[in-house]
TILOZA-631793 format. One record per atom (N, C-alpha, C): residue in one letter; x, y, z; atom name. Coordinates in steps of 0.05 Angstrom, whole numbers. Atoms other than C-alpha are relative to their C-alpha. Layout:
+------+--------+--------+--------+------+
! code !     xx !     yy !     zz ! site !
+------+--------+--------+--------+------+
!    A !      X !      Y !      Z !   CA !
...
+------+--------+--------+--------+------+
REM end
This chain:
+------+--------+--------+--------+------+
! code !     xx !     yy !     zz ! site !
+------+--------+--------+--------+------+
!    M !     17 !    -24 !      0 !    N !
!    M !      0 !      0 !      0 !   CA !
!    M !     18 !     25 !      0 !    C !
!    K !    -14 !    -26 !      0 !    N !
!    K !     23 !     71 !    -14 !   CA !
!    K !     -7 !     15 !     25 !    C !
!    Y !      5 !    -15 !    -25 !    N !
!    Y !     31 !    115 !     47 !   CA !
!    Y !     -3 !     30 !     -6 !    C !
!    Y !      5 !    -28 !      8 !    N !
!    Y !     11 !    179 !     10 !   CA !
!    Y !    -27 !      0 !    -15 !    C !
!    T !     25 !     -5 !     14 !    N !
!    T !    -52 !    208 !    -21 !   CA !
!    T !      4 !     24 !    -19 !    C !
!    E !     -2 !    -24 !     16 !    N !
!    E !    -68 !    262 !    -70 !   CA !
!    E !      3 !     25 !     18 !    C !
!    G !     -4 !    -24 !    -16 !    N !
!    G !    -49 !    332 !    -48 !   CA !
!    G !    -26 !     12 !      9 !    C !
!    L !     23 !    -13 !    -11 !    N !
!    L !    -98 !    371 !     -5 !   CA !
!    L !      0 !     30 !     -6 !    C !
!    M !     -2 !    -29 !      3 !    N !
!    M !    -74 !    443 !     -6 !   CA !
!    M !     10 !      7 !    -28 !    C !
!    N !    -10 !     -4 !     27 !    N !
!    N !    -37 !    437 !    -72 !   CA !
!    N !     13 !     27 !     -4 !    C !
!    K !    -14 !    -25 !      1 !    N !
!    K !      3 !    499 !    -57 !   CA !
!    K !     28 !     -5 !    -11 !    C !
!    R !    -26 !      4 !     12 !    N !
!    R !     64 !    504 !   -101 !   CA !
!    R !     22 !      8 !     19 !    C !
!    P !    -21 !     -6 !    -19 !    N !
!    P !    124 !    500 !    -55 !   CA !
!    P !     21 !     18 !    -12 !    C !
!    P !    -21 !    -17 !     11 !    N !
!    P !    179 !    552 !    -62 !   CA !
!    P !     25 !    -17 !     -8 !    C !
!    F !    -23 !     14 !      9 !    N !
!    F !    243 !    532 !    -97 !   CA !
!    F !     25 !     15 !     10 !    C !
!    S !    -26 !    -11 !     -9 !    N !
!    S !    314 !    542 !    -71 !   CA !
!    S !     22 !    -15 !    -14 !    C !
!    L !    -23 !     13 !     13 !    N !
!    L !    379 !    529 !   -107 !   CA !
!    L !     14 !    -18 !     20 !    C !
!    K !    -13 !     16 !    -21 !    N !
!    K !    405 !    502 !    -41 !   CA !
!    K !    -13 !    -26 !      5 !    C !
!    I !     14 !     24 !     -9 !    N !
!    I !    351 !    452 !    -25 !   CA !
!    I !    -20 !    -11 !    -21 !    C !
!    G !     20 !      9 !     19 !    N !
!    G !    307 !    446 !    -87 !   CA !
!    G !    -28 !      8 !      9 !    C !
!    R !     28 !     -6 !     -9 !    N !
!    R !    232 !    443 !    -75 !   CA !
!    R !     -3 !     -6 !     30 !    C !
!    K !      6 !      2 !    -29 !    N !
!    K !    210 !    453 !     -4 !   CA !
!    K !    -24 !    -18 !      5 !    C !
!    V !     23 !     16 !     -9 !    N !
!    V !    164 !    404 !     31 !   CA !
!    V !    -17 !     18 !     17 !    C !
!    M !     19 !    -16 !    -15 !    N !
!    M !    102 !    438 !     58 !   CA !
!    M !    -10 !    -16 !     24 !    C !
!    H !      8 !     14 !    -25 !    N !
!    H !     79 !    422 !    129 !   CA !
!    H !    -26 !     13 !     10 !    C !
!    Y !     26 !    -10 !     -8 !    N !
!    Y !      7 !    429 !    155 !   CA !
!    Y !    -11 !    -14 !     24 !    C !
!    I !     17 !     11 !    -22 !    N !
!    I !    -37 !    419 !    216 !   CA !
!    I !    -28 !     12 !     -5 !    C !
!    A !     27 !     -9 !      4 !    N !
!    A !   -112 !    424 !    212 !   CA !
!    A !    -18 !    -12 !     22 !    C !
!    R !     20 !      9 !    -19 !    N !
!    R !   -170 !    419 !    260 !   CA !
!    R !    -27 !      2 !    -13 !    C !
!    H !     27 !      1 !     11 !    N !
!    H !   -240 !    398 !    240 !   CA !
!    H !    -16 !     22 !     13 !    C !
!    V !     15 !    -22 !    -10 !    N !
!    V !   -289 !    455 !    248 !   CA !
!    V !    -20 !     -8 !     21 !    C !
!    Y !     20 !      8 !    -20 !    N !
!    Y !   -342 !    416 !    287 !   CA !
!    Y !      3 !    -27 !     12 !    C !
!    K !     -5 !     26 !    -12 !    N !
!    K !   -313 !    348 !    302 !   CA !
!    K !     27 !      1 !     15 !    C !
!    D !    -25 !      1 !    -15 !    N !
!    D !   -257 !    331 !    351 !   CA !
!    D !     21 !    -15 !    -15 !    C !
!    I !    -20 !     13 !     17 !    N !
!    I !   -206 !    315 !    298 !   CA !
!    I !     23 !     20 !     -7 !    C !
!    T !    -24 !    -16 !      8 !    N !
!    T !   -135 !    342 !    287 !   CA !
!    T !     16 !    -18 !    -18 !    C !
!    I !    -16 !     15 !     18 !    N !
!    I !    -93 !    321 !    228 !   CA !
!    I !     26 !     15 !     -6 !    C !
!    M !    -25 !    -12 !      8 !    N !
!    M !    -21 !    333 !    208 !   CA !
!    M !     11 !    -15 !    -24 !    C !
!    W !    -11 !     12 !     24 !    N !
!    W !     12 !    321 !    141 !   CA !
!    W !     21 !     18 !    -14 !    C !
!    M !    -19 !    -15 !     17 !    N !
!    M !     66 !    341 !     92 !   CA !
!    M !     -8 !     -3 !    -28 !    C !
!    E !      6 !      1 !     29 !    N !
!    E !     58 !    357 !     19 !   CA !
!    E !     26 !      5 !    -15 !    C !
!    E !    -24 !     -3 !     17 !    N !
!    E !    111 !    350 !    -35 !   CA !
!    E !     -8 !     -3 !    -29 !    C !
!    R !      4 !      2 !     29 !    N !
!    R !    112 !    360 !   -109 !   CA !
!    R !     19 !    -20 !    -12 !    C !
!    Y !    -16 !     20 !     13 !    N !
!    Y !    135 !    302 !   -151 !   CA !
!    Y !    -12 !     -5 !    -28 !    C !
!    A !      9 !      5 !     28 !    N !
!    A !    130 !    294 !   -227 !   CA !
!    A !    -24 !     17 !     -7 !    C !
!    G !     21 !    -19 !      7 !    N !
!    G !     85 !    355 !   -232 !   CA !
!    G !    -25 !     -2 !     16 !    C !
!    K !     24 !      3 !    -17 !    N !
!    K !     34 !    332 !   -180 !   CA !
!    K !      8 !      4 !     30 !    C !
!    M !     -4 !     -2 !    -29 !    N !
!    M !     26 !    347 !   -106 !   CA !
!    M !    -11 !    -25 !     13 !    C !
!    Y !      8 !     23 !    -15 !    N !
!    Y !     22 !    289 !    -58 !   CA !
!    Y !      0 !      7 !     30 !    C !
!    A !      3 !     -4 !    -29 !    N !
!    A !      0 !    289 !     15 !   CA !
!    A !     11 !    -25 !     14 !    C !
!    F !    -11 !     22 !    -15 !    N !
!    F !     38 !    246 !     65 !   CA !
!    F !    -11 !      2 !     29 !    C !
!    P !     12 !     -1 !    -26 !    N !
!    P !     -7 !    234 !    126 !   CA !
!    P !     20 !     -7 !     22 !    C !
!    C !    -18 !      4 !    -23 !    N !
!    C !     31 !    238 !    192 !   CA !
!    C !    -15 !     -7 !     25 !    C !
!    L !     13 !      4 !    -26 !    N !
!    L !    -21 !    240 !    247 !   CA !
!    L !    -30 !      7 !     -3 !    C !
!    I !     28 !     -5 !     -4 !    N !
!    I !    -95 !    236 !    261 !   CA !
!    I !     -6 !     -3 !     29 !    C !
!    L !      8 !      2 !    -28 !    N !
!    L !   -121 !    251 !    331 !   CA !
!    L !    -30 !      4 !      0 !    C !
!    E !     29 !     -2 !     -3 !    N !
!    E !   -195 !    236 !    342 !   CA !
!    E !     -8 !     -7 !     29 !    C !
!    K !      7 !      4 !    -28 !    N !
!    K !   -222 !    243 !    412 !   CA !
!    K !     22 !    -13 !     15 !    C !
!    D !    -21 !     15 !    -16 !    N !
!    D !   -182 !    189 !    448 !   CA !
!    D !     15 !    -20 !    -18 !    C !
!    R !    -13 !     19 !     18 !    N !
!    R !   -156 !    153 !    386 !   CA !
!    R !     22 !     14 !    -16 !    C !
!    L !    -23 !    -12 !     14 !    N !
!    L !    -87 !    168 !    356 !   CA !
!    L !      9 !    -19 !    -21 !    C !
!    Y !    -13 !     14 !     22 !    N !
!    Y !    -62 !    145 !    289 !   CA !
!    Y !     24 !     17 !     -7 !    C !
!    H !    -24 !    -15 !      8 !    N !
!    H !      9 !    165 !    271 !   CA !
!    H !     18 !    -18 !    -16 !    C !
!    F !    -19 !     14 !     17 !    N !
!    F !     62 !    146 !    221 !   CA !
!    F !     19 !    -17 !     17 !    C !
!    A !    -16 !     18 !    -16 !    N !
!    A !    100 !     86 !    248 !   CA !
!    A !     26 !     -6 !    -14 !    C !
!    N !    -26 !      5 !     10 !    N !
!    N !    174 !     81 !    237 !   CA !
!    N !      7 !    -30 !      3 !    C !
!    K !     -6 !     28 !     -1 !    N !
!    K !    198 !     11 !    220 !   CA !
!    K !     22 !     -7 !     21 !    C !
!    R !    -20 !      5 !    -21 !    N !
!    R !    256 !     18 !    270 !   CA !
!    R !    -12 !     -2 !     27 !    C !
!    V !     12 !      0 !    -27 !    N !
!    V !    208 !     27 !    327 !   CA !
!    V !    -23 !    -20 !      2 !    C !
!    F !     24 !     17 !      0 !    N !
!    F !    146 !    -13 !    308 !   CA !
!    F !      3 !    -24 !    -19 !    C !
!    A !     -1 !     24 !     17 !    N !
!    A !    149 !    -85 !    283 !   CA !
!    A !    -23 !     -1 !    -19 !    C !
!    D !     25 !      0 !     17 !    N !
!    D !     78 !    -76 !    256 !   CA !
!    D !     -4 !     26 !    -15 !    C !
!    H !      2 !    -27 !     13 !    N !
!    H !     94 !    -10 !    221 !   CA !
!    H !    -17 !      0 !    -25 !    C !
!    K !     16 !      1 !     25 !    N !
!    K !     62 !    -32 !    155 !   CA !
!    K !    -30 !      1 !      7 !    C !
!    D !     28 !      0 !     -7 !    N !
!    D !     -5 !    -48 !    188 !   CA !
!    D !     -9 !     27 !     11 !    C !
!    R !      7 !    -26 !    -12 !    N !
!    R !     -4 !     17 !    228 !   CA !
!    R !     -2 !     22 !    -21 !    C !
!    N !      1 !    -20 !     21 !    N !
!    N !     12 !     59 !    167 !   CA !
!    N !    -23 !     -4 !    -19 !    C !
!    E !     24 !      5 !     17 !    N !
!    E !    -41 !     25 !    125 !   CA !
!    E !    -25 !     10 !     14 !    C !
!    E !     23 !     -9 !    -16 !    N !
!    E !    -91 !     39 !    180 !   CA !
!    E !     -2 !     30 !      0 !    C !
!    L !     -1 !    -29 !      1 !    N !
!    L !    -69 !    112 !    182 !   CA !
!    L !    -11 !     10 !    -27 !    C !
!    V !      8 !    -10 !     26 !    N !
!    V !    -78 !    121 !    107 !   CA !
!    V !    -29 !     -7 !     -6 !    C !
!    R !     28 !      7 !      3 !    N !
!    R !   -145 !     84 !    106 !   CA !
!    R !    -18 !     19 !     14 !    C !
!    R !     17 !    -19 !    -16 !    N !
!    R !   -173 !    128 !    161 !   CA !
!    R !      2 !     28 !    -12 !    C !
!    W !     -4 !    -26 !     12 !    N !
!    W !   -143 !    190 !    128 !   CA !
!    W !    -19 !      4 !    -23 !    C !
!    K !     18 !     -2 !     23 !    N !
!    K !   -182 !    176 !     64 !   CA !
!    K !    -29 !      2 !      7 !    C !
!    E !     27 !     -2 !     -9 !    N !
!    E !   -246 !    169 !    104 !   CA !
!    E !     -6 !     28 !     11 !    C !
!    I !      4 !    -25 !    -14 !    N !
!    I !   -236 !    236 !    139 !   CA !
!    I !      3 !     24 !    -18 !    C !
!    V !     -7 !    -25 !     14 !    N !
!    V !   -205 !    285 !     91 !   CA !
!    V !      3 !     -4 !    -30 !    C !
!    T !     -2 !      0 !     30 !    N !
!    T !   -208 !    301 !     16 !   CA !
!    T !      9 !     27 !     -9 !    C !
!    P !     -7 !    -26 !     10 !    N !
!    P !   -183 !    357 !    -27 !   CA !
!    P !    -23 !     20 !      0 !    C !
!    E !     23 !    -17 !      0 !    N !
!    E !   -254 !    383 !    -27 !   CA !
!    E !     -7 !      9 !     29 !    C !
!    N !      9 !     -7 !    -27 !    N !
!    N !   -271 !    381 !     48 !   CA !
!    N !     22 !     13 !     17 !    C !
!    I !    -21 !    -13 !    -15 !    N !
!    I !   -203 !    406 !     71 !   CA !
!    I !     -5 !     30 !      2 !    C !
!    H !      5 !    -29 !      1 !    N !
!    H !   -226 !    476 !     52 !   CA !
!    H !    -26 !      8 !     14 !    C !
!    T !     26 !     -7 !    -11 !    N !
!    T !   -296 !    472 !     80 !   CA !
!    T !     -4 !    -11 !     29 !    C !
!    E !      5 !     13 !    -26 !    N !
!    E !   -291 !    427 !    142 !   CA !
!    E !     24 !      3 !     19 !    C !
!    F !    -24 !     -2 !    -17 !    N !
!    F !   -221 !    442 !    169 !   CA !
!    F !     11 !     28 !      0 !    C !
!    K !    -15 !    -25 !     -2 !    N !
!    K !   -183 !    502 !    193 !   CA !
!    K !     29 !     -8 !     -2 !    C !
!    V !    -27 !      9 !      6 !    N !
!    V !   -113 !    494 !    164 !   CA !
!    V !     20 !     21 !      7 !    C !
!    E !    -23 !    -17 !     -6 !    N !
!    E !    -48 !    523 !    188 !   CA !
!    E !     25 !    -11 !    -13 !    C !
!    E !    -25 !      8 !     11 !    N !
!    E !     16 !    521 !    149 !   CA !
!    E !     22 !      4 !     20 !    C !
!    L !    -21 !     -1 !    -20 !    N !
!    L !     77 !    507 !    192 !   CA !
!    L !     28 !     -1 !    -13 !    C !
!    E !    -27 !      5 !      8 !    N !
!    E !    152 !    512 !    185 !   CA !
!    E !      8 !    -27 !     10 !    C !
!    E !     -7 !     27 !     -7 !    N !
!    E !    188 !    446 !    190 !   CA !
!    E !      6 !     -5 !     29 !    C !
!    F !     -7 !      3 !    -28 !    N !
!    F !    216 !    456 !    260 !   CA !
!    F !    -25 !      1 !     18 !    C !
!    E !     25 !     -2 !    -16 !    N !
!    E !    147 !    477 !    287 !   CA !
!    E !    -17 !    -25 !     -4 !    C !
!    F !     15 !     24 !      6 !    N !
!    F !    114 !    418 !    252 !   CA !
!    F !     11 !    -23 !     16 !    C !
!    S !    -13 !     22 !    -14 !    N !
!    S !    164 !    369 !    282 !   CA !
!    S !     -6 !      1 !     30 !    C !
!    D !      5 !     -4 !    -29 !    N !
!    D !    155 !    398 !    352 !   CA !
!    D !    -29 !     -6 !      7 !    C !
!    R !     28 !      5 !     -6 !    N !
!    R !     79 !    397 !    350 !   CA !
!    R !     -8 !    -29 !     -5 !    C !
!    Y !      6 !     29 !      6 !    N !
!    Y !     76 !    328 !    318 !   CA !
!    Y !     10 !    -17 !     24 !    C !
!    R !    -12 !     15 !    -22 !    N !
!    R !    122 !    300 !    372 !   CA !
!    R !    -16 !      3 !     26 !    C !
!    K !     16 !     -5 !    -24 !    N !
!    K !     82 !    333 !    428 !   CA !
!    K !    -27 !    -14 !      0 !    C !
!    L !     26 !     13 !      2 !    N !
!    L !     15 !    308 !    403 !   CA !
!    L !      3 !    -31 !      1 !    C !
!    R !     -5 !     29 !      0 !    N !
!    R !     42 !    238 !    389 !   CA !
!    R !      6 !    -11 !     28 !    C !
!    D !     -9 !     10 !    -26 !    N !
!    D !     76 !    231 !    456 !   CA !
!    D !    -22 !      4 !     22 !    C !
!    R !     20 !     -5 !    -20 !    N !
!    R !     18 !    261 !    495 !   CA !
!    R !    -23 !    -20 !     -1 !    C !
!    Y !     24 !     17 !      3 !    N !
!    Y !    -36 !    216 !    467 !   CA !
!    Y !      6 !    -29 !     -6 !    C !
!    K !     -5 !     28 !      6 !    N !
!    K !     -1 !    152 !    449 !   CA !
!    K !     -2 !    -17 !     25 !    C !
!    H !      4 !     18 !    -23 !    N !
!    H !    -18 !     94 !    493 !   CA !
!    H !      9 !    -28 !     -8 !    C !
!    D !     -6 !     27 !     10 !    N !
!    D !      9 !     37 !    452 !   CA !
!    D !     30 !     -3 !     -6 !    C !
!    G !    -29 !      2 !      4 !    N !
!    G !     85 !     47 !    456 !   CA !
!    G !      9 !     13 !    -24 !    C !
+------+--------+--------+--------+------+
REM end
Protein backbone atom coordinates (compact mmCIF):
# COMPACT_ATOMS: atom_id res chain seq x y z
CA UNK A 1 0.00 0.00 0.00
CA UNK A 2 1.13 3.54 -0.69
CA UNK A 3 1.56 5.77 2.34
CA UNK A 4 0.53 8.93 0.50
CA UNK A 5 -2.59 10.38 -1.07
CA UNK A 6 -3.42 13.11 -3.52
CA UNK A 7 -2.45 16.61 -2.39
CA UNK A 8 -4.92 18.54 -0.27
CA UNK A 9 -3.70 22.13 -0.31
CA UNK A 10 -1.83 21.83 -3.60
CA UNK A 11 0.15 24.96 -2.86
CA UNK A 12 3.20 25.20 -5.07
CA UNK A 13 6.20 25.01 -2.74
CA UNK A 14 8.97 27.60 -3.09
CA UNK A 15 12.16 26.62 -4.87
CA UNK A 16 15.68 27.10 -3.54
CA UNK A 17 18.93 26.46 -5.36
CA UNK A 18 20.27 25.12 -2.06
CA UNK A 19 17.54 22.59 -1.27
CA UNK A 20 15.36 22.31 -4.37
CA UNK A 21 11.62 22.13 -3.76
CA UNK A 22 10.52 22.66 -0.20
CA UNK A 23 8.22 20.20 1.56
CA UNK A 24 5.10 21.92 2.89
CA UNK A 25 3.93 21.12 6.45
CA UNK A 26 0.35 21.44 7.73
CA UNK A 27 -1.84 20.97 10.78
CA UNK A 28 -5.62 21.20 10.60
CA UNK A 29 -8.49 20.97 13.02
CA UNK A 30 -11.98 19.92 12.01
CA UNK A 31 -14.46 22.76 12.39
CA UNK A 32 -17.11 20.82 14.34
CA UNK A 33 -15.63 17.39 15.11
CA UNK A 34 -12.86 16.57 17.56
CA UNK A 35 -10.28 15.77 14.88
CA UNK A 36 -6.75 17.08 14.37
CA UNK A 37 -4.65 16.03 11.38
CA UNK A 38 -1.04 16.67 10.39
CA UNK A 39 0.60 16.03 7.04
CA UNK A 40 3.32 17.03 4.62
CA UNK A 41 2.91 17.83 0.95
CA UNK A 42 5.53 17.51 -1.73
CA UNK A 43 5.59 18.02 -5.46
CA UNK A 44 6.74 15.10 -7.56
CA UNK A 45 6.51 14.72 -11.33
CA UNK A 46 4.26 17.75 -11.60
CA UNK A 47 1.70 16.62 -8.98
CA UNK A 48 1.32 17.37 -5.30
CA UNK A 49 1.11 14.46 -2.89
CA UNK A 50 0.02 14.44 0.77
CA UNK A 51 1.90 12.29 3.27
CA UNK A 52 -0.35 11.70 6.31
CA UNK A 53 1.55 11.88 9.58
CA UNK A 54 -1.06 12.01 12.34
CA UNK A 55 -4.77 11.82 13.04
CA UNK A 56 -6.06 12.55 16.53
CA UNK A 57 -9.76 11.78 17.09
CA UNK A 58 -11.12 12.17 20.60
CA UNK A 59 -9.11 9.47 22.38
CA UNK A 60 -7.78 7.64 19.29
CA UNK A 61 -4.37 8.41 17.81
CA UNK A 62 -3.11 7.27 14.43
CA UNK A 63 0.44 8.25 13.56
CA UNK A 64 3.08 7.30 11.05
CA UNK A 65 4.99 4.29 12.40
CA UNK A 66 8.72 4.04 11.85
CA UNK A 67 9.92 0.53 11.02
CA UNK A 68 12.82 0.88 13.48
CA UNK A 69 10.38 1.37 16.34
CA UNK A 70 7.30 -0.65 15.42
CA UNK A 71 7.47 -4.24 14.16
CA UNK A 72 3.92 -3.82 12.82
CA UNK A 73 4.69 -0.51 11.07
CA UNK A 74 3.09 -1.60 7.77
CA UNK A 75 -0.24 -2.41 9.42
CA UNK A 76 -0.19 0.84 11.41
CA UNK A 77 0.62 2.95 8.37
CA UNK A 78 -2.03 1.26 6.25
CA UNK A 79 -4.57 1.95 8.99
CA UNK A 80 -3.47 5.61 9.09
CA UNK A 81 -3.90 6.04 5.33
CA UNK A 82 -7.25 4.18 5.28
CA UNK A 83 -8.63 6.40 8.05
CA UNK A 84 -7.15 9.49 6.40
CA UNK A 85 -9.09 8.79 3.19
CA UNK A 86 -12.31 8.46 5.21
CA UNK A 87 -11.80 11.81 6.96
CA UNK A 88 -10.25 14.25 4.55
CA UNK A 89 -10.40 15.03 0.82
CA UNK A 90 -9.13 17.87 -1.37
CA UNK A 91 -12.71 19.17 -1.33
CA UNK A 92 -13.54 19.07 2.38
CA UNK A 93 -10.13 20.30 3.57
CA UNK A 94 -11.28 23.81 2.62
CA UNK A 95 -14.82 23.58 4.02
CA UNK A 96 -14.55 21.37 7.11
CA UNK A 97 -11.06 22.10 8.43
CA UNK A 98 -9.16 25.11 9.67
CA UNK A 99 -5.67 24.68 8.18
CA UNK A 100 -2.41 26.17 9.41
CA UNK A 101 0.82 26.03 7.43
CA UNK A 102 3.87 25.37 9.61
CA UNK A 103 7.61 25.62 9.25
CA UNK A 104 9.42 22.29 9.48
CA UNK A 105 10.78 22.79 13.02
CA UNK A 106 7.37 23.83 14.35
CA UNK A 107 5.68 20.90 12.60
CA UNK A 108 8.18 18.44 14.10
CA UNK A 109 7.73 19.90 17.58
CA UNK A 110 3.94 19.87 17.49
CA UNK A 111 3.82 16.41 15.92
CA UNK A 112 6.10 14.98 18.61
CA UNK A 113 4.12 16.64 21.42
CA UNK A 114 0.76 15.38 20.15
CA UNK A 115 2.08 11.89 19.44
CA UNK A 116 3.78 11.55 22.81
CA UNK A 117 0.88 13.07 24.76
CA UNK A 118 -1.80 10.81 23.34
CA UNK A 119 -0.07 7.59 22.44
CA UNK A 120 -0.88 4.68 24.67
CA UNK A 121 0.47 1.86 22.60
CA UNK A 122 4.23 2.33 22.80
